[in-house]
ROVO-725135 format. One record per atom (N, C-alpha, C): x, y, z; residue in three letters. Coordinates in Angstrom, 1 decimal, padded with zeros to 4 digits. Example, Ala and Ser with C-alpha at 12.3 -4.5 7.8 and 13.67 -1.06 7.14 Angstrom:
BEGIN
<node c1="013.2" c2="-005.7" c3="007.8" residuo="ALA"/>
<node c1="012.3" c2="-004.5" c3="007.8" residuo="ALA"/>
<node c1="013.2" c2="-003.3" c3="007.8" residuo="ALA"/>
<node c1="012.8" c2="-002.2" c3="007.1" residuo="SER"/>
<node c1="013.7" c2="-001.1" c3="007.1" residuo="SER"/>
<node c1="012.9" c2="000.0" c3="007.9" residuo="SER"/>
END
This chain:
BEGIN
<node c1="103.1" c2="079.2" c3="098.7" residuo="UNK"/>
<node c1="102.1" c2="078.2" c3="098.6" residuo="UNK"/>
<node c1="101.4" c2="078.0" c3="099.9" residuo="UNK"/>
<node c1="102.1" c2="078.0" c3="101.0" residuo="UNK"/>
<node c1="101.5" c2="077.9" c3="102.3" residuo="UNK"/>
<node c1="100.6" c2="079.0" c3="102.7" residuo="UNK"/>
<node c1="100.9" c2="080.2" c3="102.2" residuo="UNK"/>
<node c1="100.1" c2="081.4" c3="102.6" residuo="UNK"/>
<node c1="098.9" c2="081.6" c3="101.7" residuo="UNK"/>
<node c1="098.8" c2="080.8" c3="100.6" residuo="UNK"/>
<node c1="097.7" c2="081.0" c3="099.7" residuo="UNK"/>
<node c1="096.4" c2="080.4" c3="100.4" residuo="UNK"/>
<node c1="095.4" c2="081.2" c3="100.2" residuo="UNK"/>
<node c1="094.1" c2="080.8" c3="100.7" residuo="UNK"/>
<node c1="093.5" c2="079.7" c3="099.8" residuo="UNK"/>
<node c1="093.0" c2="078.6" c3="100.4" residuo="UNK"/>
<node c1="092.4" c2="077.5" c3="099.7" residuo="UNK"/>
<node c1="091.1" c2="077.9" c3="099.1" residuo="UNK"/>
<node c1="091.0" c2="077.7" c3="097.8" residuo="UNK"/>
<node c1="089.7" c2="078.1" c3="097.1" residuo="UNK"/>
<node c1="088.9" c2="076.8" c3="097.1" residuo="UNK"/>
<node c1="088.0" c2="076.6" c3="098.0" residuo="UNK"/>
<node c1="087.3" c2="075.3" c3="098.1" residuo="UNK"/>
<node c1="086.3" c2="075.2" c3="097.0" residuo="UNK"/>
<node c1="086.0" c2="076.2" c3="096.3" residuo="UNK"/>
<node c1="085.0" c2="076.1" c3="095.2" residuo="UNK"/>
<node c1="085.7" c2="075.6" c3="093.9" residuo="UNK"/>
<node c1="087.0" c2="075.6" c3="093.9" residuo="UNK"/>
<node c1="087.8" c2="075.2" c3="092.7" residuo="UNK"/>
<node c1="088.2" c2="073.8" c3="092.8" residuo="UNK"/>
<node c1="087.6" c2="072.9" c3="092.1" residuo="UNK"/>
<node c1="087.9" c2="071.4" c3="092.2" residuo="UNK"/>
<node c1="089.3" c2="071.1" c3="091.6" residuo="UNK"/>
<node c1="089.8" c2="072.1" c3="090.8" residuo="UNK"/>
<node c1="091.1" c2="071.8" c3="090.2" residuo="UNK"/>
<node c1="092.3" c2="072.4" c3="091.0" residuo="UNK"/>
<node c1="092.0" c2="073.0" c3="092.1" residuo="UNK"/>
<node c1="093.1" c2="073.6" c3="092.9" residuo="UNK"/>
<node c1="094.0" c2="072.5" c3="093.6" residuo="UNK"/>
<node c1="095.3" c2="072.6" c3="093.2" residuo="UNK"/>
<node c1="096.2" c2="071.6" c3="093.8" residuo="UNK"/>
<node c1="096.4" c2="071.8" c3="095.3" residuo="UNK"/>
<node c1="096.3" c2="073.1" c3="095.7" residuo="UNK"/>
<node c1="096.4" c2="073.4" c3="097.1" residuo="UNK"/>
<node c1="095.2" c2="072.7" c3="097.9" residuo="UNK"/>
<node c1="094.1" c2="072.7" c3="097.2" residuo="UNK"/>
<node c1="093.0" c2="072.0" c3="097.9" residuo="UNK"/>
<node c1="093.3" c2="070.5" c3="098.0" residuo="UNK"/>
<node c1="093.9" c2="069.9" c3="097.0" residuo="UNK"/>
<node c1="094.2" c2="068.5" c3="097.1" residuo="UNK"/>
<node c1="095.2" c2="068.2" c3="098.3" residuo="UNK"/>
<node c1="096.3" c2="069.0" c3="098.3" residuo="UNK"/>
<node c1="097.3" c2="068.9" c3="099.4" residuo="UNK"/>
<node c1="096.6" c2="069.1" c3="100.8" residuo="UNK"/>
<node c1="095.8" c2="070.1" c3="100.9" residuo="UNK"/>
<node c1="095.1" c2="070.3" c3="102.2" residuo="UNK"/>
<node c1="094.2" c2="069.2" c3="102.6" residuo="UNK"/>
<node c1="093.5" c2="068.7" c3="101.6" residuo="UNK"/>
<node c1="092.6" c2="067.5" c3="101.9" residuo="UNK"/>
<node c1="093.4" c2="066.3" c3="102.3" residuo="UNK"/>
<node c1="094.5" c2="066.0" c3="101.7" residuo="UNK"/>
<node c1="095.3" c2="064.9" c3="102.0" residuo="UNK"/>
<node c1="095.9" c2="065.1" c3="103.5" residuo="UNK"/>
<node c1="096.4" c2="066.2" c3="103.8" residuo="UNK"/>
<node c1="097.0" c2="066.5" c3="105.1" residuo="UNK"/>
<node c1="095.9" c2="066.4" c3="106.2" residuo="UNK"/>
<node c1="094.7" c2="067.0" c3="105.9" residuo="UNK"/>
<node c1="093.7" c2="067.0" c3="107.0" residuo="UNK"/>
<node c1="093.1" c2="065.6" c3="107.2" residuo="UNK"/>
<node c1="093.3" c2="064.7" c3="106.3" residuo="UNK"/>
<node c1="092.7" c2="063.4" c3="106.4" residuo="UNK"/>
<node c1="093.8" c2="062.3" c3="106.7" residuo="UNK"/>
<node c1="094.9" c2="062.8" c3="107.3" residuo="UNK"/>
<node c1="096.0" c2="061.9" c3="107.9" residuo="UNK"/>
<node c1="096.8" c2="061.2" c3="106.8" residuo="UNK"/>
<node c1="096.8" c2="061.7" c3="105.6" residuo="UNK"/>
<node c1="097.7" c2="061.1" c3="104.6" residuo="UNK"/>
<node c1="099.1" c2="061.7" c3="104.8" residuo="UNK"/>
<node c1="100.1" c2="061.0" c3="104.4" residuo="UNK"/>
<node c1="101.5" c2="061.5" c3="104.4" residuo="UNK"/>
<node c1="101.7" c2="062.2" c3="103.1" residuo="UNK"/>
<node c1="102.0" c2="063.4" c3="103.0" residuo="UNK"/>
<node c1="102.0" c2="064.2" c3="101.8" residuo="UNK"/>
<node c1="103.3" c2="065.0" c3="101.7" residuo="UNK"/>
<node c1="104.0" c2="064.9" c3="100.6" residuo="UNK"/>
<node c1="105.2" c2="065.7" c3="100.3" residuo="UNK"/>
<node c1="105.0" c2="066.5" c3="099.0" residuo="UNK"/>
<node c1="105.5" c2="067.7" c3="098.9" residuo="UNK"/>
<node c1="105.4" c2="068.4" c3="097.6" residuo="UNK"/>
<node c1="106.8" c2="068.8" c3="097.2" residuo="UNK"/>
<node c1="107.0" c2="068.8" c3="095.9" residuo="UNK"/>
<node c1="108.3" c2="069.3" c3="095.3" residuo="UNK"/>
<node c1="108.0" c2="070.6" c3="094.6" residuo="UNK"/>
<node c1="108.7" c2="071.7" c3="094.9" residuo="UNK"/>
<node c1="108.4" c2="072.9" c3="094.3" residuo="UNK"/>
<node c1="109.7" c2="073.5" c3="093.6" residuo="UNK"/>
<node c1="109.5" c2="074.4" c3="092.7" residuo="UNK"/>
<node c1="110.6" c2="075.1" c3="092.1" residuo="UNK"/>
<node c1="110.5" c2="076.5" c3="092.5" residuo="UNK"/>
<node c1="111.6" c2="077.1" c3="093.0" residuo="UNK"/>
<node c1="111.6" c2="078.5" c3="093.4" residuo="UNK"/>
<node c1="112.1" c2="079.4" c3="092.2" residuo="UNK"/>
<node c1="111.3" c2="080.4" c3="092.0" residuo="UNK"/>
<node c1="111.7" c2="081.4" c3="091.0" residuo="UNK"/>
<node c1="112.2" c2="082.7" c3="091.7" residuo="UNK"/>
<node c1="113.4" c2="083.1" c3="091.3" residuo="UNK"/>
<node c1="114.0" c2="084.2" c3="092.0" residuo="UNK"/>
<node c1="114.3" c2="085.4" c3="091.1" residuo="UNK"/>
<node c1="114.3" c2="086.6" c3="091.6" residuo="UNK"/>
<node c1="114.6" c2="087.7" c3="090.8" residuo="UNK"/>
<node c1="116.1" c2="087.9" c3="090.7" residuo="UNK"/>
<node c1="116.6" c2="088.9" c3="090.1" residuo="UNK"/>
<node c1="118.1" c2="089.1" c3="089.8" residuo="UNK"/>
<node c1="118.9" c2="089.2" c3="091.1" residuo="UNK"/>
<node c1="118.2" c2="089.6" c3="092.2" residuo="UNK"/>
<node c1="118.9" c2="089.8" c3="093.5" residuo="UNK"/>
<node c1="118.9" c2="088.5" c3="094.3" residuo="UNK"/>
<node c1="118.2" c2="087.5" c3="093.8" residuo="UNK"/>
<node c1="118.2" c2="086.2" c3="094.5" residuo="UNK"/>
<node c1="117.0" c2="086.1" c3="095.5" residuo="UNK"/>
<node c1="116.1" c2="087.1" c3="095.4" residuo="UNK"/>
<node c1="114.9" c2="087.1" c3="096.3" residuo="UNK"/>
<node c1="113.8" c2="086.2" c3="095.6" residuo="UNK"/>
<node c1="113.2" c2="085.3" c3="096.4" residuo="UNK"/>
<node c1="112.2" c2="084.4" c3="095.9" residuo="UNK"/>
<node c1="110.9" c2="085.3" c3="095.6" residuo="UNK"/>
<node c1="110.5" c2="085.2" c3="094.3" residuo="UNK"/>
<node c1="109.3" c2="085.9" c3="093.9" residuo="UNK"/>
<node c1="108.1" c2="085.0" c3="093.8" residuo="UNK"/>
<node c1="108.3" c2="083.7" c3="093.6" residuo="UNK"/>
<node c1="107.1" c2="082.8" c3="093.6" residuo="UNK"/>
<node c1="107.7" c2="081.3" c3="093.6" residuo="UNK"/>
<node c1="106.8" c2="080.4" c3="093.9" residuo="UNK"/>
<node c1="107.1" c2="079.0" c3="093.8" residuo="UNK"/>
<node c1="106.1" c2="078.3" c3="092.9" residuo="UNK"/>
<node c1="106.6" c2="077.3" c3="092.2" residuo="UNK"/>
<node c1="105.8" c2="076.6" c3="091.3" residuo="UNK"/>
<node c1="105.8" c2="075.1" c3="091.8" residuo="UNK"/>
<node c1="104.6" c2="074.6" c3="091.9" residuo="UNK"/>
<node c1="104.4" c2="073.2" c3="092.4" residuo="UNK"/>
<node c1="104.8" c2="072.3" c3="091.2" residuo="UNK"/>
<node c1="105.7" c2="071.4" c3="091.5" residuo="UNK"/>
<node c1="106.2" c2="070.4" c3="090.5" residuo="UNK"/>
<node c1="105.5" c2="069.0" c3="090.6" residuo="UNK"/>
<node c1="105.4" c2="068.6" c3="091.9" residuo="UNK"/>
<node c1="104.9" c2="067.2" c3="092.1" residuo="UNK"/>
<node c1="104.4" c2="067.1" c3="093.5" residuo="UNK"/>
<node c1="103.3" c2="066.3" c3="093.6" residuo="UNK"/>
<node c1="102.7" c2="065.9" c3="094.9" residuo="UNK"/>
<node c1="102.9" c2="064.4" c3="095.1" residuo="UNK"/>
<node c1="103.5" c2="064.0" c3="096.2" residuo="UNK"/>
<node c1="103.7" c2="062.6" c3="096.5" residuo="UNK"/>
<node c1="102.8" c2="062.3" c3="097.8" residuo="UNK"/>
<node c1="102.1" c2="061.2" c3="097.8" residuo="UNK"/>
<node c1="101.3" c2="060.9" c3="099.0" residuo="UNK"/>
<node c1="101.1" c2="059.4" c3="099.2" residuo="UNK"/>
<node c1="100.9" c2="059.0" c3="100.5" residuo="UNK"/>
<node c1="100.7" c2="057.7" c3="100.9" residuo="UNK"/>
<node c1="099.9" c2="057.7" c3="102.2" residuo="UNK"/>
<node c1="099.4" c2="056.6" c3="102.6" residuo="UNK"/>
<node c1="098.6" c2="056.6" c3="103.8" residuo="UNK"/>
<node c1="099.4" c2="055.8" c3="104.9" residuo="UNK"/>
<node c1="099.4" c2="056.2" c3="106.1" residuo="UNK"/>
<node c1="100.2" c2="055.5" c3="107.2" residuo="UNK"/>
<node c1="100.0" c2="054.0" c3="107.2" residuo="UNK"/>
<node c1="098.7" c2="053.6" c3="107.1" residuo="UNK"/>
<node c1="098.4" c2="052.2" c3="107.1" residuo="UNK"/>
<node c1="099.1" c2="051.4" c3="106.0" residuo="UNK"/>
<node c1="099.2" c2="052.0" c3="104.9" residuo="UNK"/>
<node c1="099.9" c2="051.4" c3="103.7" residuo="UNK"/>
<node c1="101.4" c2="051.1" c3="104.1" residuo="UNK"/>
<node c1="102.0" c2="052.1" c3="104.7" residuo="UNK"/>
<node c1="103.4" c2="051.9" c3="105.1" residuo="UNK"/>
<node c1="103.6" c2="050.8" c3="106.1" residuo="UNK"/>
<node c1="102.6" c2="050.6" c3="107.0" residuo="UNK"/>
<node c1="102.6" c2="049.6" c3="108.0" residuo="UNK"/>
<node c1="102.5" c2="048.2" c3="107.3" residuo="UNK"/>
<node c1="101.6" c2="048.1" c3="106.4" residuo="UNK"/>
<node c1="101.5" c2="046.8" c3="105.6" residuo="UNK"/>
<node c1="102.7" c2="046.5" c3="104.8" residuo="UNK"/>
<node c1="103.2" c2="047.6" c3="104.2" residuo="UNK"/>
<node c1="104.5" c2="047.4" c3="103.4" residuo="UNK"/>
<node c1="105.6" c2="046.8" c3="104.2" residuo="UNK"/>
<node c1="105.8" c2="047.4" c3="105.4" residuo="UNK"/>
<node c1="106.9" c2="046.9" c3="106.2" residuo="UNK"/>
<node c1="106.7" c2="045.4" c3="106.7" residuo="UNK"/>
<node c1="105.4" c2="045.0" c3="106.9" residuo="UNK"/>
<node c1="105.2" c2="043.7" c3="107.4" residuo="UNK"/>
<node c1="105.0" c2="042.6" c3="106.3" residuo="UNK"/>
<node c1="104.4" c2="042.9" c3="105.2" residuo="UNK"/>
<node c1="104.0" c2="041.9" c3="104.3" residuo="UNK"/>
<node c1="104.6" c2="041.9" c3="102.9" residuo="UNK"/>
<node c1="105.3" c2="043.0" c3="102.6" residuo="UNK"/>
<node c1="105.8" c2="043.0" c3="101.2" residuo="UNK"/>
<node c1="107.3" c2="042.7" c3="101.2" residuo="UNK"/>
<node c1="107.7" c2="041.9" c3="100.3" residuo="UNK"/>
<node c1="109.1" c2="041.5" c3="100.1" residuo="UNK"/>
<node c1="109.9" c2="042.8" c3="099.7" residuo="UNK"/>
<node c1="111.2" c2="042.8" c3="100.0" residuo="UNK"/>
<node c1="112.0" c2="044.0" c3="099.7" residuo="UNK"/>
<node c1="112.7" c2="043.9" c3="098.4" residuo="UNK"/>
<node c1="112.3" c2="043.0" c3="097.5" residuo="UNK"/>
<node c1="113.0" c2="043.0" c3="096.3" residuo="UNK"/>
<node c1="112.2" c2="043.4" c3="095.0" residuo="UNK"/>
<node c1="111.0" c2="043.7" c3="095.2" residuo="UNK"/>
<node c1="110.2" c2="044.1" c3="094.1" residuo="UNK"/>
<node c1="109.3" c2="045.3" c3="094.3" residuo="UNK"/>
<node c1="109.5" c2="046.3" c3="093.5" residuo="UNK"/>
<node c1="108.8" c2="047.5" c3="093.5" residuo="UNK"/>
<node c1="108.6" c2="048.0" c3="092.1" residuo="UNK"/>
<node c1="107.3" c2="048.3" c3="091.7" residuo="UNK"/>
<node c1="107.0" c2="048.7" c3="090.3" residuo="UNK"/>
<node c1="106.4" c2="050.1" c3="090.4" residuo="UNK"/>
<node c1="106.9" c2="051.0" c3="089.6" residuo="UNK"/>
<node c1="106.3" c2="052.4" c3="089.6" residuo="UNK"/>
<node c1="105.9" c2="052.6" c3="088.1" residuo="UNK"/>
<node c1="104.6" c2="053.0" c3="088.0" residuo="UNK"/>
<node c1="104.1" c2="053.2" c3="086.6" residuo="UNK"/>
<node c1="103.2" c2="054.4" c3="086.6" residuo="UNK"/>
<node c1="103.1" c2="055.0" c3="085.4" residuo="UNK"/>
<node c1="102.3" c2="056.2" c3="085.3" residuo="UNK"/>
<node c1="101.0" c2="055.8" c3="084.5" residuo="UNK"/>
<node c1="099.9" c2="056.4" c3="085.0" residuo="UNK"/>
<node c1="098.6" c2="056.2" c3="084.3" residuo="UNK"/>
<node c1="098.2" c2="057.6" c3="083.7" residuo="UNK"/>
<node c1="097.6" c2="057.6" c3="082.6" residuo="UNK"/>
<node c1="097.2" c2="058.8" c3="081.9" residuo="UNK"/>
<node c1="095.7" c2="058.9" c3="081.6" residuo="UNK"/>
<node c1="095.3" c2="060.1" c3="081.4" residuo="UNK"/>
<node c1="093.9" c2="060.3" c3="081.0" residuo="UNK"/>
<node c1="092.9" c2="059.8" c3="082.0" residuo="UNK"/>
<node c1="093.2" c2="059.8" c3="083.3" residuo="UNK"/>
<node c1="092.2" c2="059.3" c3="084.2" residuo="UNK"/>
<node c1="091.5" c2="060.5" c3="084.9" residuo="UNK"/>
<node c1="091.8" c2="061.7" c3="084.5" residuo="UNK"/>
<node c1="091.1" c2="062.9" c3="085.1" residuo="UNK"/>
<node c1="090.9" c2="063.9" c3="084.0" residuo="UNK"/>
<node c1="090.1" c2="064.9" c3="084.3" residuo="UNK"/>
<node c1="089.8" c2="066.0" c3="083.3" residuo="UNK"/>
<node c1="091.0" c2="066.7" c3="082.9" residuo="UNK"/>
<node c1="092.0" c2="066.9" c3="083.7" residuo="UNK"/>
<node c1="093.2" c2="067.7" c3="083.4" residuo="UNK"/>
<node c1="094.3" c2="066.9" c3="082.7" residuo="UNK"/>
<node c1="094.1" c2="065.5" c3="082.7" residuo="UNK"/>
<node c1="095.0" c2="064.6" c3="082.0" residuo="UNK"/>
<node c1="096.4" c2="064.7" c3="082.7" residuo="UNK"/>
<node c1="096.4" c2="064.9" c3="084.0" residuo="UNK"/>
<node c1="097.6" c2="064.9" c3="084.8" residuo="UNK"/>
<node c1="098.0" c2="063.5" c3="085.1" residuo="UNK"/>
<node c1="099.2" c2="063.0" c3="084.8" residuo="UNK"/>
<node c1="099.6" c2="061.7" c3="085.1" residuo="UNK"/>
<node c1="099.6" c2="061.4" c3="086.6" residuo="UNK"/>
<node c1="099.2" c2="060.2" c3="086.9" residuo="UNK"/>
<node c1="099.3" c2="059.7" c3="088.3" residuo="UNK"/>
<node c1="100.3" c2="058.6" c3="088.3" residuo="UNK"/>
<node c1="101.4" c2="058.7" c3="089.1" residuo="UNK"/>
<node c1="102.4" c2="057.7" c3="089.3" residuo="UNK"/>
<node c1="101.9" c2="056.8" c3="090.4" residuo="UNK"/>
<node c1="102.0" c2="055.5" c3="090.3" residuo="UNK"/>
<node c1="101.6" c2="054.6" c3="091.3" residuo="UNK"/>
<node c1="102.7" c2="053.6" c3="091.6" residuo="UNK"/>
<node c1="103.1" c2="053.4" c3="092.8" residuo="UNK"/>
<node c1="104.1" c2="052.4" c3="093.2" residuo="UNK"/>
<node c1="103.3" c2="051.2" c3="093.8" residuo="UNK"/>
<node c1="103.6" c2="050.0" c3="093.3" residuo="UNK"/>
<node c1="103.0" c2="048.8" c3="093.8" residuo="UNK"/>
<node c1="104.0" c2="047.8" c3="094.0" residuo="UNK"/>
<node c1="103.7" c2="046.8" c3="094.8" residuo="UNK"/>
<node c1="104.5" c2="045.7" c3="095.1" residuo="UNK"/>
<node c1="103.6" c2="044.5" c3="095.3" residuo="UNK"/>
<node c1="104.2" c2="043.4" c3="095.6" residuo="UNK"/>
<node c1="103.4" c2="042.2" c3="095.7" residuo="UNK"/>
<node c1="103.4" c2="041.7" c3="097.2" residuo="UNK"/>
<node c1="102.2" c2="041.4" c3="097.7" residuo="UNK"/>
<node c1="102.1" c2="040.9" c3="099.1" residuo="UNK"/>
<node c1="102.6" c2="039.4" c3="099.1" residuo="UNK"/>
<node c1="102.8" c2="038.9" c3="100.3" residuo="UNK"/>
<node c1="103.2" c2="037.5" c3="100.4" residuo="UNK"/>
<node c1="102.2" c2="036.6" c3="099.9" residuo="UNK"/>
<node c1="100.9" c2="037.0" c3="099.8" residuo="UNK"/>
<node c1="099.8" c2="036.2" c3="099.3" residuo="UNK"/>
<node c1="099.8" c2="036.2" c3="097.7" residuo="UNK"/>
<node c1="100.7" c2="037.0" c3="097.1" residuo="UNK"/>
<node c1="100.7" c2="037.1" c3="095.6" residuo="UNK"/>
<node c1="099.9" c2="038.2" c3="095.0" residuo="UNK"/>
<node c1="099.1" c2="038.9" c3="095.8" residuo="UNK"/>
<node c1="098.3" c2="040.0" c3="095.4" residuo="UNK"/>
<node c1="099.1" c2="041.3" c3="095.2" residuo="UNK"/>
<node c1="098.8" c2="042.1" c3="094.2" residuo="UNK"/>
<node c1="099.4" c2="043.4" c3="094.0" residuo="UNK"/>
<node c1="098.8" c2="044.4" c3="095.1" residuo="UNK"/>
<node c1="099.7" c2="045.2" c3="095.6" residuo="UNK"/>
<node c1="099.4" c2="046.1" c3="096.7" residuo="UNK"/>
<node c1="099.9" c2="047.5" c3="096.4" residuo="UNK"/>
<node c1="099.1" c2="048.6" c3="096.4" residuo="UNK"/>
<node c1="099.6" c2="049.9" c3="096.2" residuo="UNK"/>
<node c1="100.3" c2="050.4" c3="097.4" residuo="UNK"/>
<node c1="101.4" c2="051.2" c3="097.2" residuo="UNK"/>
<node c1="102.2" c2="051.7" c3="098.3" residuo="UNK"/>
<node c1="102.1" c2="053.2" c3="098.4" residuo="UNK"/>
<node c1="102.3" c2="053.9" c3="097.2" residuo="UNK"/>
<node c1="102.3" c2="055.4" c3="097.2" residuo="UNK"/>
<node c1="101.9" c2="055.9" c3="095.9" residuo="UNK"/>
<node c1="101.5" c2="057.2" c3="095.8" residuo="UNK"/>
<node c1="101.0" c2="057.8" c3="094.6" residuo="UNK"/>
<node c1="101.6" c2="059.2" c3="094.4" residuo="UNK"/>
<node c1="101.6" c2="059.6" c3="093.2" residuo="UNK"/>
<node c1="102.2" c2="061.0" c3="092.9" residuo="UNK"/>
<node c1="101.5" c2="061.6" c3="091.7" residuo="UNK"/>
<node c1="101.0" c2="062.8" c3="091.9" residuo="UNK"/>
<node c1="100.5" c2="063.6" c3="090.8" residuo="UNK"/>
<node c1="101.7" c2="064.4" c3="090.2" residuo="UNK"/>
<node c1="101.8" c2="064.4" c3="088.9" residuo="UNK"/>
<node c1="102.9" c2="065.2" c3="088.3" residuo="UNK"/>
<node c1="102.5" c2="065.7" c3="086.9" residuo="UNK"/>
<node c1="103.1" c2="066.7" c3="086.5" residuo="UNK"/>
<node c1="102.7" c2="067.3" c3="085.2" residuo="UNK"/>
<node c1="103.1" c2="066.4" c3="084.0" residuo="UNK"/>
<node c1="104.1" c2="065.6" c3="084.1" residuo="UNK"/>
<node c1="104.6" c2="064.8" c3="083.0" residuo="UNK"/>
<node c1="105.6" c2="063.8" c3="083.6" residuo="UNK"/>
<node c1="105.9" c2="062.8" c3="082.8" residuo="UNK"/>
<node c1="106.8" c2="061.8" c3="083.3" residuo="UNK"/>
<node c1="108.3" c2="062.1" c3="082.8" residuo="UNK"/>
<node c1="109.2" c2="062.2" c3="083.7" residuo="UNK"/>
<node c1="110.6" c2="062.3" c3="083.4" residuo="UNK"/>
<node c1="111.5" c2="061.7" c3="084.5" residuo="UNK"/>
<node c1="112.7" c2="061.7" c3="084.3" residuo="UNK"/>
<node c1="113.6" c2="061.0" c3="085.3" residuo="UNK"/>
<node c1="113.6" c2="061.7" c3="086.6" residuo="UNK"/>
<node c1="113.6" c2="063.0" c3="086.7" residuo="UNK"/>
<node c1="113.5" c2="063.8" c3="087.9" residuo="UNK"/>
<node c1="112.3" c2="063.4" c3="088.8" residuo="UNK"/>
<node c1="111.2" c2="063.3" c3="088.1" residuo="UNK"/>
<node c1="109.9" c2="063.0" c3="088.8" residuo="UNK"/>
<node c1="110.0" c2="061.6" c3="089.4" residuo="UNK"/>
<node c1="110.5" c2="060.6" c3="088.6" residuo="UNK"/>
<node c1="110.6" c2="059.3" c3="089.1" residuo="UNK"/>
<node c1="111.7" c2="059.2" c3="090.3" residuo="UNK"/>
<node c1="112.7" c2="060.0" c3="090.2" residuo="UNK"/>
<node c1="113.8" c2="060.0" c3="091.2" residuo="UNK"/>
<node c1="113.2" c2="060.5" c3="092.5" residuo="UNK"/>
<node c1="112.4" c2="061.6" c3="092.4" residuo="UNK"/>
<node c1="111.8" c2="062.2" c3="093.6" residuo="UNK"/>
<node c1="110.8" c2="061.2" c3="094.2" residuo="UNK"/>
<node c1="110.1" c2="060.5" c3="093.4" residuo="UNK"/>
<node c1="109.1" c2="059.5" c3="093.8" residuo="UNK"/>
<node c1="109.7" c2="058.5" c3="094.6" residuo="UNK"/>
END
């Protein structure tokens, strides 16, 4: 994945998304699945999930959000590809809901939530 050239003309490129996030100071982590041949040599990687947040969000979370409430929910059909977006939110001391982190994933399952 790291060695793949970014196709800037392809709006659907997940590598483009990860590159944009990293170049714009977002904290970004990816979860991949390694595919190996019979000898154990890695032949390719498949991107499973992209998790991201912004450093300022983490600062606000540490200062203003109580440590007992965190809600993670998935939203569907918000993009052309219908890829779910997981969003973690909590409540500020003022009572307002505040986003903490986000994750693009192909589907919702226990492993995806655990990684999130």
